[in-house]
N, C-alpha and C positions, 0 to 999 in steps of 0.2 A: 182174776188174773193178776199176778204179782207185777207191779209197776215201780219203777224206781225214778224219781225227779232228779235233774241235775243237782239241786241245792242238797238233796240228800246224799247223792253220790260224791260231791265235794267234800261233806262232812266226813265221809267215811274215809276218803283218801287223805284228807289232811289228818285225822286222828292217827292214820297207821304211817303216813309217808314220812312226815317230819321227825317223830321218834325213831322211825326206822333208820334215817339218814344218820342220826348221832350214833346209834348203837352200832350200825354197820361199819362206821368211820373208826370207832374204836376198837371192834374186833379185827379189822383189817390191819390196824397199825400196834396194837397192844402185844405185848409178850404172850407167847404160847398159842393164843388164838390166831395170831397174825402169822404163825410159821408157814414157810412156803410149802411144807409137805402137807398142810392141811388143806384138803381140796376147797376150790371156791364154792360149791355146792353146799359144803357142811358150814362153812362161814354164814353164806346168805341164809341158809335155813335156820342157823343159831340165832342170827339177828332177828329173824322174821318172827321166830318163836318168842324170843324175849319181849319183842314189840308188842305182841299180842297179849302177853302178861302185863306189861307196863302200861300200855297205853290208856287203859281206863282209870288209872290212878294219877295221870298227869293233870287233870283240870281242864280249865276252859283254854280253848286255843284261839289265837286271831282269826276274825271273821274275814278271811282273804281266799280267793280262788287259788287253788294249787299252780296252776299253769299261767297265773298273772306273774307281772314283774316283781310284785312284792312277795308271791308264795314261792318265786325261785329263788329270790334274796334270802328268805327264811331258810330254804331247803340248804343253801350255801352256808349259811351260818351254822346249822345243825352239823353239816360236815366238818366245819372248822373246829368246832367245839369239841366232836368226838375226837378229831386228829390230835387236838392239843391234849386231851385227856389220856389217849393211848400213847403219845410221845413221853408224857411224864412217867409211866410206867417202864416205857421201853429204855429211858435213861439209865434205870436202876440197873437192868440188865447189861447195858453197854458198859457201865463202870465196873461190873463183874469181869467182862469181857477185857476191858482195860487192865485190871489187875492180873489176869493170866497172861496177857501180853508182856507187862513189865517183868513178871517172874520168868516167862520162857526167855525173855531177852537176857536176862541176868544168866540164866542156866546154859546159855548158849544154844537154845532151842529156837532162836527166832527163824531159823531156816526151815524148821520143820512144820510145814503146812500141809493142808490138805483142802478140798473143795469145801466150803461152807455153803450149804443150800439156803440157808436163811439169808445171809448176805449175798448169795450169788457170785462168790469169789472165794479167793483162798484165805483161810483162816489158820492162826496159830494153835498147835496141839493142846497147850496148856490151856489156852483162852477157852477152847472147846469144852474141856474136861470141867474148868470151873463154871461156865455157863450152864453145862449139863448138871451139875451138882445144884446151882441156884435154881435151875427149872424144877428139880425134884423136891426141893424144900419148898418152892412156890407152891407146887400141887399139894406136899403134903399138909400144909398149914392152911389150905383153902383159899390162897391168895387170888386165884382166878374168880372165885366166888364174891371175894371182899370187893374185888374190883368191879364187877358187874353191880354189886350193891352201892359202890360208891359212885358208879354213873347213874343209877336209878335216883339217887338222892340230889344229883344235879339238875333234875329237873324240876327241883323245887327251889334251888338258889339259882337257876339260870333258866327261867321259863322260855318256852318257845315264843319267840317274837322275831320282829323285824328290826330290833334296835341294833346298831352298830356295835360290834365287838370292841371293848376297851383296849387300847395297846398296853396297859399295866399287865394284861394277863399273859401276853407274850414275854415281858420282861421278867415276870414271874417265873415263867418256864425256863428262861434263859438262866437266871440266877440260880435256879434249881439244879440245871445241869452242871453248873460250876461247882457248887457245894457237893454234889454225890460224886463228881470225879475226884474231888479231893478226898472223899472217903474211901474210894477204890484205891488211891494210891496209898493212903496209910495202911489199908489191909495188905499190900504188897510190900510194905518198907521193911518189916522184919526179915522177910526172904531176900530181898535185894541187898539190905545192909549185910547179913550173914554171906551172901555171896560175894559180895566186896571184900569182906575181911578174908575169905578163902582165897580169893584172887590176889591180894596183897601178900598172903602168906606164901603162894605159889611163886610170886615174883621175888620175895626174899629168899625163897628157896633157890630159885634159879641163880641168884647171884652167888649165894654160899657154896652150893654145890652143881654147876652146870651139867656134870656128867648124869645126873639123874634122868635128865630128858623130860622138863617139865611141860613141854609142849605135848608130848605123849600122854602124860597122866592128867593134864591139866582139864580137859574136856569131861573125861569119866568122872573125875572127882567133882567138879562144879554141878554136874547134872545130878549124882549121886546125893550131895549135900542138898540140892534143890528139892529132889523128890522127898527126901526124908523130913526137910522142914514142911513141904506141903503136908505130908501125911500127919505130922505132929500138929499142925494148925488147923486141920480138918474138924475136930471137935469144937474148936472156937470158932469157926468159920459160920456154921449153921446159925448159931444165935445171932451172928453178926448180919447175916442174910436176912433173917427175920425182923431184924430192926430196919434194916434197909426197905424191906416190903412194906412194913408199916408206915414208915416216913413216906413212900411213894403214894399209899392208899391217902393218907392224910394230906400230902400235896396236890392230889387230885382235886380235892374239894377248894383248896386254896387258888390254884389255878381257874377253876370253875367260876368261882366268886370274884376273882379280879378280872374276868372277862365282861362282866356286868357293867 
C-alpha cells in the first residue's frame, strides 16, 4: 500500500508552493500575461506548468513547514518578489501608454476615449494604439519568453528564504520608473513639438487673416499632422520598443539582486 508521511508531503508542498507563488505573482502583474482578458484558469495553469518545470532546478529549500509562521512569511516574500519583477516590465508598457497620451493630447484627441479592459477604465485611443503596437512587437521578439527566463534566473540570485527583502530593491524599482517615463516622453517629443509649431502657425494665421476661420480648420489640421507624424515615426518606434524591452529584462535582474 502506498503511504505518504507528513515530512514527505511537506517537502513536496514546499518544492511546489513557494516557486509557484513567485511565478504566479509575476504572471498576474506582468504585461501580456496579466491582461484582464486572459482567463484566470489559464494564468494559474501557466504558472503551475512553469513551476513543475522550474522546481527541480531551484536547489535546496529551507527546512520549514509550509503552514508555519516562517513558511507563510516565505510565501509572502515570494509573492512580493514576483510582483516587483512583474511591475518592472509593466512600467515599460505604461511608459508607452503615456507616450500615446501625450501625442493624443497634442492632437486634440484627449477626449477620444473608450473603455480599456486592461485598466478597467477609459483610455485614450492613441495610447491604446501605441500599446497594441508595443504588445505585438513584444510578442514578435519573444519578450514573454525572455521575461520567463529572467524570472527563472532570479531563483539563483534571490534564493527562496525567509530573509527580509532589502528596501534598496524597491528604490531601484522606483528609480527605474522615473527613467523609463522620461524615455517615453522623449519618444513623444517630436510629435508634440511639431504639433506645437502647427498650433503656433494657426495662431499667426488667425491674426493675419481672421476670415479663414482657424477654429474650423485647426482641429482637422492638427489631427492630420499628428497622424502623419505617427505613421512616419512607426518604423523607428519598433527598434525603440525593442530597446525598451531589453532594458526592462535587464532591470528585472537588477531589481531582484537589489532585494537581497
